C-alpha positions as CSV (number, residue, x, y, z in Angstrom):
1,M,305.9,195.5,158.1
2,C,303.5,193.1,159.5
3,K,302.3,189.6,157.2
4,R,299.1,187.9,158.1
5,E,299.7,184.5,158.0
6,D,296.9,183.0,157.9
7,R,295.7,183.4,154.3
8,G,292.4,181.6,154.3
9,H,290.6,184.1,155.7
10,P,289.4,187.3,155.1
11,L,291.2,190.3,155.8
12,P,290.5,192.4,158.8
13,R,287.9,195.2,158.7
14,P,290.4,197.9,158.5
15,L,292.1,196.2,155.6
16,Q,289.1,195.6,153.8
17,F,288.4,199.5,153.6
18,F,291.8,200.2,152.6
19,A,292.2,197.6,149.5
20,T,288.6,198.5,148.5
21,F,289.4,202.0,148.7
22,H,292.7,202.2,147.2
23,A,292.1,199.4,144.2
24,A,291.4,202.3,141.6
25,T,294.4,205.0,142.7
26,A,296.8,202.8,143.3
27,A,298.5,202.6,139.6
28,R,298.5,206.2,139.7
29,L,300.7,206.6,142.5
30,L,304.4,206.1,142.5
31,V,304.7,204.8,146.1
32,W,301.6,203.2,147.9
33,P,301.5,202.2,151.7
34,I,300.5,198.7,152.2
35,V,299.0,198.8,155.6
36,C,298.8,195.7,157.2
37,C,299.5,196.8,160.9
38,V,296.8,199.1,162.5
39,L,297.2,198.7,165.9
40,A,300.3,200.8,167.5
41,A,301.4,200.5,171.1
42,G,298.1,198.7,172.0
43,L,295.8,201.2,170.8
44,A,292.7,200.0,168.6
45,R,292.0,202.2,165.0
46,A,289.4,201.6,163.6
47,P,288.9,201.8,159.8
48,L,288.1,205.0,157.9
49,P,284.0,205.4,156.7
50,A,284.7,204.2,152.6
51,G,282.3,207.2,152.0
52,A,279.7,205.5,150.0
53,A,276.4,206.2,148.4
54,L,274.5,208.0,151.3
55,K,276.6,210.4,152.0
56,A,275.9,213.0,154.2
57,K,275.3,216.7,153.4
58,G,278.9,217.7,154.2
59,A,280.3,214.5,154.7
60,V,283.5,214.1,152.4
61,T,285.4,210.7,151.6
62,A,288.9,209.2,153.1
63,E,290.3,210.2,150.2
64,E,289.0,214.1,149.9
65,A,290.9,214.3,153.7
66,W,294.3,213.8,152.5
67,N,295.0,213.2,148.5
68,P,291.8,214.8,146.6
69,H,293.7,214.8,143.4
70,P,296.3,211.5,143.0
71,A,298.7,211.9,140.6
72,A,301.8,210.5,139.1
73,G,305.1,211.3,141.3
74,D,303.4,211.3,144.2
75,V,304.9,209.6,147.3
76,A,302.0,208.4,149.6
77,L,303.4,207.3,153.5
78,P,300.8,205.3,155.7
79,M,299.3,207.2,158.7
80,P,297.2,206.0,161.6
81,C,293.3,204.9,160.7
82,G,294.7,204.1,157.1
83,A,294.9,207.1,156.0
84,G,297.8,209.0,154.7
85,M,300.2,212.0,153.6
86,V,301.3,212.7,150.7
87,F,304.2,214.3,149.5
88,R,306.4,215.4,146.0
89,I,309.5,215.0,145.7
90,V,312.2,218.5,145.4
91,A,315.1,218.6,143.2
92,V,318.0,220.9,143.9
93,P,320.9,221.3,141.2
94,A,324.0,220.8,143.1
95,K,327.1,219.2,141.8
96,G,328.6,217.8,145.3
97,F,327.3,217.8,148.8
98,L,329.0,220.5,150.1
99,W,327.8,222.1,147.0
100,D,324.4,224.1,147.1
101,M,322.1,226.3,144.7
102,P,322.4,229.8,145.1
103,A,318.8,231.2,145.7
104,R,317.7,234.5,145.8
105,L,314.7,235.3,147.9
106,G,311.8,237.1,149.1
107,R,310.3,239.7,146.6
108,D,310.3,243.4,145.1
109,D,307.1,244.7,145.8
110,G,307.4,248.4,144.9
111,A,303.7,248.5,146.1
112,H,304.8,248.5,149.5
113,A,308.1,250.1,150.0
114,D,307.5,250.9,153.5
115,R,307.7,247.4,154.2
116,A,310.9,246.8,152.2
117,Y,313.0,245.7,155.3
118,Y,310.2,242.5,155.4
119,D,310.1,241.5,152.1
120,S,313.1,242.9,150.0
121,R,314.9,239.9,148.2
122,Y,317.7,238.5,149.9
123,N,320.5,236.1,148.8
124,T,321.0,232.5,150.5
125,A,321.5,228.7,149.2
126,L,319.6,225.5,149.1
127,S,320.3,221.8,149.0
128,G,318.9,218.9,150.2
129,P,320.1,215.9,152.5
130,F,319.1,213.3,150.2
131,A,320.9,211.6,147.0
132,A,319.5,210.0,144.4
133,G,320.7,206.3,146.5
134,D,319.2,207.1,149.7
135,L,315.6,207.5,148.1
136,P,313.6,203.9,148.1
137,A,313.7,202.3,144.5
138,A,310.1,203.4,143.7
139,W,310.3,206.7,144.0
140,R,313.9,207.2,141.8
141,A,311.4,206.8,138.6
142,S,310.2,210.2,138.5
143,L,313.6,211.6,139.7
144,P,315.1,214.4,137.2
145,E,318.1,213.4,134.7
146,G,321.4,215.3,136.1
147,E,322.7,215.9,139.5
148,Y,320.3,217.1,142.1
149,F,319.8,216.4,146.1
150,Y,316.6,216.0,147.3
151,Y,313.9,216.4,150.3
152,L,310.3,216.1,150.2
153,M,307.2,218.3,150.8
154,G,304.3,217.8,151.6
155,K,301.2,217.9,148.7
156,Y,298.4,219.5,150.7
157,E,298.5,221.3,154.2
158,V,298.0,218.9,157.1
159,T,294.1,218.3,157.8
160,G,292.0,217.8,160.5
161,L,291.9,214.1,159.4
162,Q,295.6,214.0,159.8
163,W,295.7,215.9,163.2
164,R,293.3,213.5,164.8
165,A,294.7,210.6,164.0
166,I,298.2,211.5,165.2
167,M,297.6,213.9,167.9
168,D,294.2,212.6,169.5
169,N,294.7,208.9,168.9
170,A,291.2,208.9,167.3
171,C,289.5,207.5,164.1
172,P,285.9,208.0,163.0
173,S,283.8,205.5,164.2
174,A,283.1,202.7,161.5
175,G,280.3,203.5,159.4
176,A,280.4,207.2,160.3
177,P,280.9,209.6,158.0
178,L,283.7,211.9,157.9
179,T,282.9,215.7,158.1
180,A,283.8,218.8,156.1
181,A,286.3,219.7,159.3
182,D,288.4,216.6,158.4
183,A,289.4,218.0,154.8
184,L,289.9,221.5,155.9
185,P,293.4,222.9,156.7
186,K,294.3,222.1,160.7
187,T,294.1,225.4,161.9
188,G,294.0,227.0,165.6
189,I,297.1,225.6,166.9
190,S,300.4,226.7,167.9
191,W,303.8,226.3,166.1
192,Y,304.8,224.1,169.0
193,E,301.8,222.2,168.2
194,A,302.8,221.8,164.7
195,V,306.5,220.6,165.3
196,D,304.7,218.3,168.0
197,F,302.8,216.4,165.2
198,T,305.7,216.1,163.0
199,R,307.8,214.4,165.8
200,R,304.7,212.1,166.8
201,Y,304.2,211.3,163.5
202,T,308.1,210.4,162.6
203,D,307.5,208.1,165.6
204,W,304.6,206.3,164.3
205,L,306.6,205.5,161.3
206,L,309.6,204.8,162.7
207,K,307.4,202.0,164.9
208,N,304.7,200.9,162.6
209,H,306.5,201.3,158.5
210,P,310.1,202.3,159.0
211,A,310.9,201.1,155.3
212,V,308.8,204.1,154.0
213,L,311.2,206.7,155.2
214,P,314.2,207.7,152.8
215,H,317.3,205.2,154.7
216,F,320.8,206.9,154.2
217,Q,323.3,203.9,152.0
218,G,325.1,202.0,154.0
219,D,324.2,203.8,157.5
220,A,321.4,201.4,159.2
221,R,321.0,204.1,162.2
222,N,320.5,207.0,160.4
223,V,317.0,208.0,158.7
224,G,314.8,210.5,156.9
225,F,312.0,212.2,159.0
226,V,309.0,214.5,159.0
227,R,309.4,218.1,160.3
228,L,308.7,221.8,159.4
229,P,309.8,223.1,156.5
230,T,312.3,225.5,156.2
231,E,311.7,229.2,154.6
232,A,314.0,228.3,152.0
233,E,312.9,224.7,151.2
234,W,308.9,225.8,151.2
235,E,309.5,229.0,149.1
236,Y,311.5,227.1,146.5
237,A,308.8,224.2,146.4
238,A,306.3,226.8,146.5
239,R,307.7,228.7,143.3
240,G,307.6,225.6,141.5
241,G,311.4,224.1,142.2
242,Q,312.5,222.1,139.3
243,A,309.9,222.3,137.5
244,V,310.2,225.8,136.7
245,T,313.6,227.7,134.8
246,G,315.9,229.5,137.0
247,A,315.2,232.3,135.1
248,H,311.5,232.4,136.4
249,L,312.4,231.5,140.0
250,R,314.7,234.8,140.0
251,Q,312.6,237.3,138.4
252,E,309.2,236.7,138.6
253,D,307.2,236.9,141.6
254,F,304.4,234.2,141.2
255,F,305.0,230.5,139.6
256,P,303.8,230.1,135.9
257,M,300.3,230.0,135.2
258,A,298.3,228.1,132.5
259,E,297.1,230.3,129.6
260,G,294.3,232.2,130.6
261,A,294.3,231.3,134.1
262,E,294.0,233.7,136.9
263,L,295.5,233.9,140.7
264,A,291.9,233.0,142.1
265,D,292.3,229.6,139.9
266,Y,295.5,228.6,142.0
267,A,294.4,230.8,145.4
268,V,291.9,230.7,147.9
269,F,292.0,234.7,148.7
270,R,290.2,238.2,148.7
271,P,290.7,239.5,145.3
272,E,290.1,243.5,145.4
273,G,287.0,244.0,144.4
274,A,285.6,240.3,144.4
275,A,281.8,240.1,144.5
276,R,282.4,237.3,146.8
277,I,284.8,236.2,149.5
278,E,285.7,233.1,151.8
279,E,284.6,233.3,155.1
280,S,286.4,230.2,156.3
281,P,289.3,228.1,154.4
282,L,288.1,225.4,151.7
283,R,288.9,221.7,151.4
284,I,292.6,221.0,150.6
285,G,293.3,220.8,146.6
286,S,290.3,223.5,146.0
287,R,292.3,225.1,143.6
288,K,294.7,224.2,140.5
289,P,298.1,222.7,141.7
290,N,301.6,224.7,141.5
291,P,304.0,223.4,138.9
292,L,305.2,221.1,141.5
293,G,302.3,219.7,142.1
294,L,301.5,221.2,145.2
295,Y,298.4,222.7,146.1
296,D,297.5,225.7,148.0
297,T,301.0,227.1,148.6
298,A,299.2,230.3,148.0
299,G,296.3,231.3,150.0
300,N,293.8,229.7,151.9
301,V,295.5,229.1,155.0
302,A,299.1,230.9,156.0
303,E,301.8,228.3,156.9
304,M,304.5,228.0,159.7
305,V,308.2,227.0,158.8
306,M,310.7,226.1,160.7
307,D,312.8,229.4,160.7
308,A,312.8,232.5,163.0
309,F,312.1,235.8,161.4
310,R,314.5,238.3,160.5
311,F,314.4,241.4,158.4
312,S,315.9,241.6,155.1
313,L,318.1,244.4,154.8
314,G,320.6,245.0,152.1
315,G,320.6,241.7,150.4
316,R,321.2,239.4,153.5
317,L,319.0,238.5,156.6
318,H,319.2,240.7,159.8
319,G,320.5,239.1,163.1
320,S,317.8,239.7,165.2
321,A,316.0,236.5,165.5
322,G,312.3,237.1,166.4
323,G,309.3,235.3,166.0
324,F,308.1,232.1,163.3
325,V,307.9,233.0,159.1
326,R,304.5,232.8,158.2
327,K,304.3,231.8,154.5
328,G,301.6,232.3,151.5
329,G,298.9,234.3,152.7
330,S,295.3,232.9,153.6
331,F,291.6,233.5,152.9
332,L,291.4,236.6,154.7
333,S,294.5,237.9,152.5
334,G,294.9,240.1,149.5
335,Q,296.7,239.0,146.8
336,A,300.2,240.8,147.6
337,E,300.4,238.8,150.6
338,I,299.8,235.4,149.0
339,M,303.0,235.9,146.8
340,P,305.5,233.2,147.7
341,G,308.2,235.8,148.8
342,R,306.1,237.8,151.1
343,R,307.6,237.0,154.6
344,E,305.4,237.9,157.4
345,E,306.3,237.4,161.8
346,T,304.0,235.6,163.9
347,A,305.1,235.5,167.7
348,F,305.6,232.2,169.3
349,F,303.5,233.7,172.3
350,Q,301.8,236.5,173.7
351,A,300.8,237.6,176.8
352,D,297.8,235.1,177.1
353,G,299.9,231.9,176.1
354,P,301.2,230.5,172.8
355,V,299.8,232.4,169.7
356,R,297.2,230.5,167.6
357,A,295.0,231.4,164.9
358,R,291.9,230.4,162.4
359,D,294.1,231.0,159.1
360,L,297.3,229.7,160.2
361,G,297.8,226.1,159.3
362,F,301.3,224.3,157.9
363,R,302.6,221.1,155.7
364,A,305.1,218.8,156.2
365,A,308.8,218.4,155.0
366,I,310.8,215.0,154.9
367,S,314.7,215.8,155.5
368,G,317.5,214.0,157.6
369,I,320.7,215.0,158.5
370,N,324.2,216.3,156.6
371,T,326.4,213.9,158.1
372,P,325.1,210.2,158.0
373,G,327.4,207.2,158.4
374,G,327.7,204.8,155.1
375,A,330.0,206.2,152.5
376,R,328.7,209.6,153.4
377,P,331.5,211.0,155.6
378,A,334.6,209.8,152.9
379,I,332.6,211.5,150.5
380,L,332.2,214.9,152.5
381,L,336.3,214.7,153.3
382,R,337.1,214.0,149.4
383,E,335.0,217.4,148.7
384,W,336.4,219.0,151.5
385,Q,339.8,218.5,150.6
386,K,339.3,219.3,146.8
387,A,337.1,222.4,147.5
388,G,339.3,225.6,146.5
389,E,342.4,223.5,146.0
390,D,342.5,223.7,142.2
391,Y,341.3,227.7,141.9
392,G,343.7,230.3,140.4
393,P,347.6,230.5,140.3
394,L,350.0,233.4,141.9
395,P,350.5,236.4,140.0
396,D,353.8,235.0,138.4
397,E,352.1,231.5,137.6
398,K,354.0,229.8,139.3
399,G,351.4,227.7,140.7
400,N,348.6,227.4,143.0
401,P,349.0,229.6,146.5
402,L,348.0,226.8,148.7
403,E,350.6,224.9,147.4
404,E,353.1,227.6,148.2
405,I,352.0,227.4,151.8
406,D,352.2,223.7,151.7
407,R,355.7,224.4,150.6
408,L,356.3,227.0,153.4
409,L,354.4,224.5,155.7
410,S,357.1,221.6,154.9
411,L,359.9,224.7,155.5
412,A,358.4,225.9,159.0
413,R,361.2,225.4,162.0
414,T,358.7,225.8,164.9
415,D,355.1,225.4,166.2
416,A,354.3,229.2,166.1
417,E,355.5,229.4,162.2
418,R,353.4,226.1,161.5
419,E,350.1,227.0,163.3
420,N,350.2,231.0,161.2
421,F,350.9,229.0,158.2
422,Q,348.1,226.6,158.3
423,R,346.0,229.6,159.9
424,L,346.7,231.2,156.6
425,R,346.2,228.5,154.6
426,G,342.6,228.0,156.0
427,I,342.0,231.4,155.1
428,I,343.0,231.4,151.8
429,K,341.1,228.0,151.1
430,D,338.0,229.3,152.5
431,N,338.7,232.2,149.8
432,N,339.2,230.2,147.2
433,I,335.7,228.3,147.7
434,A,333.9,231.4,147.6
435,L,335.7,232.5,144.7
436,E,334.8,229.3,143.1
437,R,331.4,229.7,144.0
438,Q,331.4,233.4,142.0
439,Q,333.3,231.9,138.8
440,A,330.5,228.9,138.5
441,L,328.0,232.0,139.1
442,A,329.9,234.1,135.9
443,A,330.3,231.4,133.9
444,E,326.8,230.6,134.0
445,S,325.7,234.1,133.4
446,L,327.9,234.2,130.3
447,V,326.5,231.2,128.7
448,R,323.0,232.5,129.6
449,S,323.6,235.9,128.3
450,S,325.4,235.0,125.0
451,V,322.6,232.5,124.2
452,Y,320.0,235.3,124.2
453,M,322.2,237.4,122.2
454,I,322.2,234.7,119.4
455,E,318.6,235.3,119.5
456,T,318.8,239.2,119.8
457,I,321.0,238.8,116.5
458,R,318.2,237.3,114.8
459,N,315.8,239.6,116.0
460,Y,317.1,242.2,114.6
461,A,317.9,240.8,111.0
462,I,314.1,239.6,111.1
463,R,313.1,242.8,111.6
464,R,315.6,244.6,109.2
465,K,314.3,241.9,106.5
466,G,310.9,242.9,107.0
467,V,311.4,246.8,106.9
468,L,313.7,246.1,103.4
469,T,310.7,243.8,102.2
470,Q,308.1,246.9,103.0
471,M,310.3,249.3,101.6
472,E,310.5,247.2,98.2
473,L,306.8,247.0,98.2
474,M,306.4,251.1,98.4
475,K,308.7,251.3,95.7
476,K,306.7,249.2,93.4
477,E,303.3,250.9,94.6
478,K,305.2,253.8,93.7
479,K,305.7,252.9,90.3
480,A,302.3,251.9,89.8
481,Q,301.0,255.1,90.4
482,A,303.7,257.3,88.4
483,G,301.4,259.8,86.5
484,K,298.2,259.0,88.5
485,K,297.0,261.9,90.9
486,T,297.9,260.8,94.8
487,T,298.4,262.7,98.3
488,Y,300.1,259.8,99.6
489,D,303.8,260.7,100.1
490,F,306.3,257.7,98.9
491,D,309.1,259.5,99.0
492,A,308.8,260.3,102.7
493,D,308.2,256.7,103.9
494,I,310.8,255.0,101.5
495,K,313.1,257.3,103.1
496,K,311.9,256.4,106.7
497,A,312.0,252.7,105.9
498,R,315.8,253.2,104.6
499,E,316.7,254.5,108.0
500,G,314.9,252.0,109.8
501,A,316.7,249.5,107.9
502,A,320.1,251.1,108.4
503,T,319.7,251.3,112.1
504,L,318.6,247.6,112.6
505,G,321.5,246.5,109.9
506,R,323.5,248.5,113.3
507,G,321.6,246.5,116.1
508,V,322.6,243.6,113.8
509,D,326.4,244.4,113.6
510,A,326.6,245.7,116.8
511,S,324.9,242.7,118.6
512,L,327.5,240.0,116.2
513,G,330.4,242.1,117.6
514,F,329.2,241.6,121.5
515,Y,328.3,237.9,120.8
516,R,331.9,237.5,119.5
517,S,333.4,239.5,122.6
518,K,331.3,236.8,125.0
519,I,333.1,234.0,122.8
520,E,336.4,235.2,123.5
521,D,335.6,235.9,127.0
522,S,335.0,231.7,127.4
523,R,338.5,231.4,127.0
524,A,339.4,232.8,130.5
525,V,336.9,230.5,132.2
526,P,338.3,226.5,133.0
527,Q,337.0,224.1,130.5
528,N,334.9,221.9,133.5
529,V,333.6,225.4,135.0
530,L,332.7,226.1,131.4
531,D,330.9,222.6,131.0
532,A,328.9,222.8,133.6
533,A,327.4,226.1,133.1
534,F,326.2,224.6,129.8
535,K,324.4,221.8,131.9
536,M,322.9,224.3,134.2
537,V,321.5,226.3,131.6
538,E,320.4,223.3,129.5
539,K,318.5,222.2,132.6
540,D,316.7,225.3,132.5
541,L,314.9,224.9,129.1
542,K,312.2,222.7,129.3
543,P,311.6,220.1,126.4
544,G,308.9,220.3,124.0
545,D,308.3,224.3,124.3
546,A,309.2,226.2,121.1
547,F,311.4,229.2,122.6
548,S,313.1,226.7,124.8
549,E,314.5,224.6,121.9
550,N,315.5,227.4,120.1
551,L,317.6,228.2,123.0
552,R,318.6,225.0,123.1
553,R,320.2,225.3,119.8
554,N,321.9,228.9,120.4
555,L,323.1,227.0,123.5
556,R,324.8,224.1,121.0
557,L,325.9,226.8,118.9
558,Y,328.0,228.8,121.4
559,A,329.1,226.1,122.8
560,R,330.7,225.2,119.5
561,H,332.4,228.6,118.8
562,T,333.5,228.3,122.0
563,A,335.2,224.8,121.3
564,L,336.5,226.4,117.9
565,L,338.4,229.5,119.2
566,R,339.8,227.4,122.0
567,K,341.2,224.9,119.3
568,G,342.7,228.4,117.8
569,Q,340.5,228.6,114.8
570,R,339.9,232.5,115.0
571,A,338.9,232.0,111.3
572,A,336.0,229.9,112.2
573,V,334.7,232.6,114.6
574,D,335.1,235.9,112.4
575,K,332.2,238.1,111.4
576,Q,331.3,236.3,108.5
577,K,331.5,233.0,109.7
578,L,329.4,233.8,112.8
579,T,326.7,235.9,110.3
580,E,326.5,232.4,108.3
581,D,326.0,230.4,111.3
582,I,323.2,232.5,113.1
583,L,321.4,233.8,110.1
584,P,319.6,232.1,107.5
585,A,320.9,233.5,103.7
586,R,317.3,235.4,103.5
587,Y,318.1,237.6,106.7
588,R,321.5,238.5,105.7
589,Q,321.1,241.4,103.2
């Protein structure tokens, strides 16, 4: 960073603007760049106009062109001309660098079955290159608790102002107002030009403000860099990332909206039957943000991602890599086309050259390499050596199959034997790694279903109590009406209520039995795997939400029941004790 030596003189005009403009918003941002170098490679930069009182019609302020909605948790990186680009931190739960989060992306669009091979859900995985210690200290205050890995996603689509500052080396003239185009997403560019923007922006940051990028611990050479997001990175962030529950990510097509809100509150698109439709994109941030704080991930302009398009068939991506993937839909799209899981293909080239479109732009991401220096190589090696090594005994329970392979390796008499055993060991290790991940997912499913089963037991019991209460009221009313002329058939309704209560009672008994079987199933899960599953499910339960708090109590109850069974205290988890633990006394009869 540059320092001004002559402290007795006023700041240069570019810095006067920057300091004045950001005084009101700096406290609201997690990271704010202090811009003191406005010249790069000998290029003179003029300051952005402050956009003060006499703003021309259609003109915009500088902040409207790159961060119209400052918020806590913003990560603001500097740009030429005193502008900036704002990112949000995306956290991916994982218990190690070689672990990742299973993800099921795409969407199940029953209304468009004829294009299911474009969009149908497919299995993939996601993680991030940065550990918490790789991120600048000022960013860490907004990180979630627990073990996560991170990447950053642009808060807005790249605007005309940001594009000019990087690609055209052009800053607005001093005193000249910014135009409406400066605050619009940049469109009419090719995929290659978007990639070149991220290259040039990274290069500018490294030359002028290298300290603002993530730096890997103990590695002075490798740093974070700006690039297009992958499809998985884009879709996870667009769906709400760590700010929404895992269940919502897996089951819903759109992120949770505020109560009473509609899609049009979050997206610029063409609703069917709308009285007014947009003929061009709107300024960035013209609608509400998603739960992660990102704007315009649905509609406004479609967005390019790094990946080549592949068909989605049989729960996986097809082998043929075609054009690039376009995500999010645009102002020209209908409702189905703005869903985060929607997948569309765009050609890199057509007969007249690189493909460009008036409704296609992009947003940037910040990532890094997976194999930096410092302590990371040793950590990766330890994780790899441990992966799959502790999984599964032999059928006769004499030990781990890899231990038996190692014993045979030590007894091998020839190089050919050792090579064959080593190859077999690698196959078993890879299989064990896959089984470890399957075991972790199965354990998480076991815990989640058990937590909801407790809720089901209570639901049956509460409904049964309601029916029994209603039946008693009918009995009293029948007694009060004795001897009076009435056409109401009390006996028939009392009989129906009694049968309904009996049915609900059977539901309580069956649910209790099923829940107890889930407690028994937990004995087959290693304790460390079960503990990890408890943590993963708890992450999905957001504090302050009444339903989530109720499920959190259920989670603690299931954890206690599994612990009692592991200690051999079967009497503590018999039907009577479980009933007492789950149901208040008034609901047990």
